[in-house]
C-alpha positions as CSV (number, residue, x, y, z in Angstrom):
1,M,0.0,0.0,0.0
2,A,1.3,3.4,-0.9
3,Y,1.7,6.1,1.7
4,S,2.6,9.7,0.9
5,M,5.6,11.1,2.6
6,T,3.9,14.5,3.1
7,G,1.4,15.2,5.8
8,Y,0.5,16.8,9.1
9,G,-0.8,15.5,12.4
10,K,-1.7,17.0,15.7
11,G,-2.4,15.3,19.1
12,I,-3.5,16.6,22.5
13,A,-3.3,14.8,25.8
14,E,-4.2,16.3,29.2
15,N,-5.0,15.6,32.8
16,K,-6.2,17.9,35.6
17,S,-3.0,20.0,35.7
18,L,-1.2,19.5,32.4
19,I,-2.0,19.9,28.7
20,V,0.4,18.5,26.1
21,E,0.1,19.4,22.4
22,A,2.2,17.7,19.8
23,E,2.5,18.7,16.1
24,V,4.2,16.5,13.5
25,K,5.0,17.5,10.0
26,S,6.4,15.3,7.2
27,V,8.0,16.2,3.9
28,N,9.9,14.2,1.2
29,S,13.3,12.7,2.0
30,R,15.3,9.7,0.8
31,Y,15.7,8.5,4.4
32,L,14.1,9.0,7.8
33,D,15.2,12.4,9.2
34,I,13.7,13.4,12.5
35,A,14.0,17.0,13.9
36,L,12.7,17.3,17.5
37,K,12.1,20.6,19.2
38,L,12.2,19.7,22.9
39,S,12.3,21.6,26.2
40,S,15.5,21.2,28.2
41,F,13.9,18.9,30.7
42,L,13.0,16.5,27.9
43,M,16.5,16.2,26.4
44,N,17.3,13.0,28.2
45,K,14.2,11.4,26.7
46,E,15.1,12.3,23.1
47,Y,16.2,8.8,22.2
48,E,13.0,7.3,23.5
49,L,10.9,9.7,21.5
50,R,12.9,9.1,18.4
51,E,12.3,5.4,18.8
52,L,8.6,6.0,19.2
53,I,8.6,7.9,15.9
54,K,10.7,5.3,14.1
55,S,8.2,2.6,15.1
56,K,5.5,4.3,13.0
57,I,7.3,6.3,10.3
58,K,9.9,4.8,7.9
59,R,10.8,7.6,5.5
60,G,10.5,11.3,5.3
61,K,11.8,14.5,7.0
62,I,9.9,14.6,10.2
63,S,9.5,17.8,12.3
64,V,8.1,17.5,15.8
65,L,7.0,20.4,18.1
66,I,5.8,19.7,21.7
67,T,4.1,22.4,23.7
68,I,3.4,21.7,27.4
69,K,1.2,23.9,29.6
70,K,0.7,23.5,33.3
71,N,-2.3,25.2,34.8
72,G,-2.6,27.2,31.6
73,N,1.0,28.4,31.6
74,S,3.9,27.3,29.6
75,V,6.4,25.1,31.5
76,N,9.3,26.0,29.1
77,N,10.5,28.8,31.4
78,V,14.2,28.7,32.2
79,S,15.9,29.8,35.5
80,I,19.5,30.4,36.4
81,N,21.5,28.3,38.8
82,K,23.3,31.1,40.6
83,E,25.8,28.9,42.3
84,N,27.0,27.5,39.0
85,L,27.2,31.0,37.5
86,K,29.3,32.3,40.4
87,N,31.7,29.4,40.2
88,Y,31.9,29.9,36.4
89,L,32.7,33.7,36.8
90,S,35.4,32.9,39.4
91,S,37.0,30.4,37.1
92,I,37.1,33.0,34.2
93,K,38.6,35.6,36.5
94,E,41.3,33.1,37.7
95,I,42.1,32.3,34.1
96,K,42.4,36.0,33.2
97,K,44.7,36.6,36.1
98,T,46.9,33.6,35.4
99,A,47.2,34.2,31.7
100,K,47.4,38.0,32.2
101,I,44.4,38.7,29.9
102,N,42.8,42.1,30.1
103,E,39.7,41.3,27.9
104,K,36.4,42.1,29.6
105,I,33.9,39.3,30.3
106,K,31.1,39.6,27.7
107,L,27.6,38.1,27.7
108,E,28.4,35.7,24.9
109,H,31.1,34.1,27.1
110,L,28.3,33.2,29.5
111,L,25.6,32.1,27.1
112,I,27.7,29.3,25.6
113,N,27.7,27.5,29.0
114,K,24.4,25.6,29.7
115,E,25.4,24.4,33.1
116,F,23.9,27.3,34.9
117,F,20.6,27.3,32.9
118,E,17.9,24.9,34.2
119,S,14.2,24.4,33.7
120,G,11.8,25.4,36.4
121,D,10.0,22.1,35.9
122,S,13.0,19.7,35.8
123,E,11.0,16.9,37.4
124,L,8.0,17.1,35.0
125,Y,9.2,14.5,32.6
126,E,9.3,11.8,35.3
127,K,5.7,12.3,36.3
128,E,4.1,13.2,33.0
129,F,6.2,11.6,30.3
130,A,3.4,9.0,29.5
131,L,1.1,11.9,28.7
132,I,3.7,13.4,26.4
133,K,4.1,10.1,24.6
134,K,0.3,9.8,24.3
135,A,0.1,13.2,22.6
136,I,2.9,12.3,20.2
137,T,1.3,9.0,19.4
138,S,-2.0,10.7,18.6
139,A,-0.2,13.2,16.4
140,L,1.6,10.4,14.5
141,N,-1.6,8.4,14.0
142,N,-3.3,11.5,12.5
143,L,-0.2,12.1,10.3
144,I,-0.4,8.5,9.1
145,K,-4.1,8.8,8.3
146,M,-3.4,11.8,6.2
147,K,-0.4,10.1,4.5
148,K,-2.6,7.1,3.7
149,N,-5.3,9.2,2.2
150,E,-2.8,11.1,0.0
151,G,-1.2,7.8,-0.9
152,K,-4.5,6.4,-2.2
153,E,-4.8,9.4,-4.5
154,L,-1.2,9.0,-5.7
155,A,-1.8,5.3,-6.4
156,K,-4.9,6.2,-8.5
157,D,-2.8,8.5,-10.7
158,L,0.0,6.0,-11.0
159,I,-2.4,3.2,-12.1
160,K,-3.9,5.5,-14.7
161,R,-0.5,6.2,-16.2
162,I,0.5,2.5,-16.1
163,Q,-2.7,1.7,-18.1
164,I,-1.7,4.3,-20.7
165,I,1.7,2.6,-21.0
166,E,0.1,-0.8,-21.4
167,E,-2.1,0.5,-24.2
168,K,0.9,1.9,-26.0
169,L,2.7,-1.4,-25.5
170,D,-0.2,-3.3,-27.0
171,E,0.0,-1.1,-30.1
172,I,3.8,-1.7,-30.3
173,E,3.4,-5.5,-30.1
174,K,0.7,-5.5,-32.7
175,G,2.6,-3.4,-35.1
176,S,6.1,-4.8,-34.6
177,G,5.8,-7.7,-37.1
178,D,4.0,-5.7,-39.8
179,S,6.6,-2.9,-39.6
180,V,9.4,-5.3,-40.7
181,N,7.5,-6.5,-43.7
182,E,6.4,-3.0,-44.6
183,Y,9.9,-1.7,-44.4
184,F,11.3,-4.7,-46.4
185,N,8.7,-4.2,-49.2
186,K,9.6,-0.5,-49.5
187,L,13.2,-1.4,-49.6
188,K,12.6,-4.0,-52.3
189,E,10.7,-1.4,-54.5
190,K,13.6,1.0,-54.1
191,V,16.0,-1.6,-55.3
192,K,13.9,-2.4,-58.3
193,L,13.8,1.3,-59.3
194,L,17.5,1.6,-58.9
195,L,18.4,-1.5,-60.8
196,E,15.6,-1.3,-63.4
197,D,16.3,-4.2,-65.9
198,V,18.8,-6.0,-63.8
199,N,17.5,-9.3,-62.3
200,I,17.0,-9.2,-58.5
201,D,18.5,-12.1,-56.5
202,E,15.4,-13.2,-54.5
203,D,17.6,-15.3,-52.2
204,R,19.8,-12.4,-51.3
205,L,16.7,-10.3,-50.6
206,K,15.3,-12.9,-48.3
207,M,18.6,-13.0,-46.5
208,E,18.5,-9.2,-46.1
209,L,14.9,-9.5,-44.8
210,A,16.1,-12.0,-42.2
211,I,18.9,-9.6,-41.1
212,I,16.5,-6.7,-40.9
213,A,14.0,-8.7,-38.9
214,D,16.6,-9.9,-36.5
215,K,18.0,-6.4,-35.8
216,A,14.5,-5.0,-35.4
217,E,13.2,-7.8,-33.1
218,I,11.8,-6.2,-30.0
219,T,9.8,-9.1,-28.5
220,E,12.2,-9.7,-25.6
221,E,12.1,-6.0,-24.7
222,C,8.3,-5.9,-24.8
223,V,8.1,-9.0,-22.6
224,R,10.5,-7.5,-20.0
225,L,8.7,-4.2,-20.1
226,R,5.4,-6.0,-19.4
227,S,7.1,-7.9,-16.6
228,H,8.3,-4.7,-15.0
229,I,4.8,-3.3,-15.2
230,K,3.4,-6.3,-13.4
231,F,6.0,-6.0,-10.6
232,F,5.2,-2.3,-10.4
233,M,1.5,-2.9,-9.8
234,D,2.2,-5.8,-7.4
235,S,4.5,-3.6,-5.3
236,L,2.1,-0.6,-5.4
237,E,-0.7,-2.8,-4.0
238,K,1.1,-5.2,-1.6
239,D,4.4,-3.7,-0.4
240,E,4.5,-1.8,2.9
241,E,7.2,0.6,1.7
242,P,7.1,0.5,-2.1
243,G,8.8,3.8,-2.8
244,R,12.4,2.7,-3.5
245,K,11.3,-0.4,-5.4
246,L,9.0,1.6,-7.6
247,N,11.8,4.0,-8.4
248,F,14.1,1.1,-9.5
249,L,11.3,-0.4,-11.6
250,C,10.8,3.0,-13.3
251,Q,14.5,2.9,-14.3
252,E,14.1,-0.6,-15.8
253,M,11.0,0.4,-17.7
254,N,12.7,3.4,-19.1
255,R,15.7,1.2,-20.1
256,E,13.5,-1.3,-22.1
257,T,11.6,1.5,-23.7
258,N,14.8,3.1,-24.9
259,T,16.0,-0.2,-26.4
260,I,12.7,-0.6,-28.2
261,S,13.0,2.9,-29.6
262,S,16.6,2.3,-30.8
263,K,15.8,-1.1,-32.5
264,T,12.6,-0.3,-34.2
265,I,12.3,0.7,-37.9
266,S,8.7,1.9,-37.4
267,T,8.0,5.6,-37.0
268,S,4.7,4.8,-35.3
269,I,6.5,2.5,-32.7
270,T,9.0,5.3,-32.1
271,H,6.2,7.7,-31.5
272,S,4.6,5.2,-29.0
273,T,7.9,4.9,-27.1
274,V,8.1,8.7,-26.8
275,L,4.7,8.7,-25.2
276,I,5.6,5.8,-22.9
277,K,8.8,7.6,-21.7
278,E,6.7,10.7,-21.0
279,E,4.4,8.7,-18.7
280,I,7.4,7.0,-17.0
281,E,8.9,10.4,-16.2
282,K,5.6,11.6,-14.7
283,I,5.4,8.4,-12.7
284,R,9.0,8.9,-11.5
285,E,8.1,12.4,-10.3
286,Q,5.1,11.1,-8.4
287,I,6.8,8.2,-6.6
288,Q,9.2,10.7,-5.0
289,N,6.3,11.4,-2.7
290,I,5.8,7.8,-1.8
291,E,7.2,6.3,1.4
């Protein structure tokens, strides 16, 4: 089943004193790329949250924003550990004295050290982390629902384009045999006009026909192209993560189509291969959105 890689989901979980809102956004990416915007008191839970997301999402660039409110107020406020700050300033002064540095202490010298910044609700994650996971899980489920709905629409478009390719392939297979005979008869007439009264060696002409037919034979390519189409449809309907496989099959379909185009001596078949390649390119663009 095809899932889109783009989507949005929001989840809310709350109890008597706490409200947690989680927003999850997903866009296209070759791999799974997770960006978490967390409060400082949740930093040590980052790995667990990433594993929760990985259990539900396989590909895409995922952005997660968590907002926590306690009694209607944000708990993301930060306080200063004054003791750590005093010790840090003393250390800097000692370094300046020892190294005989006259440079003044600036604000940026302090901001780079996180040891004296702490959250006012540093114990929140121990008591309410289950609520946070519940909100994220709800957001992920809503994201997946949207990805699934968009995936269905993508699949409909892909199936329609595959059907166009199959129709053109039917035309190619029907016309491939006649094209050789038609080309040979035209060639034979040209030879007659050029040689006029000279007798034509029929055996030699038959040999030339065999050579032309062999060079223009595209049955194997048509069979392989049809096989790739079958695998494409099977993967689209049955595979859990068909994106990469569909991309590979597009490359193979394009390869066989190019070979048919280079071997054929029929302008109508050449025209059909151009139309097939146009549809394959549109399919390739669409499957970049599939997980």
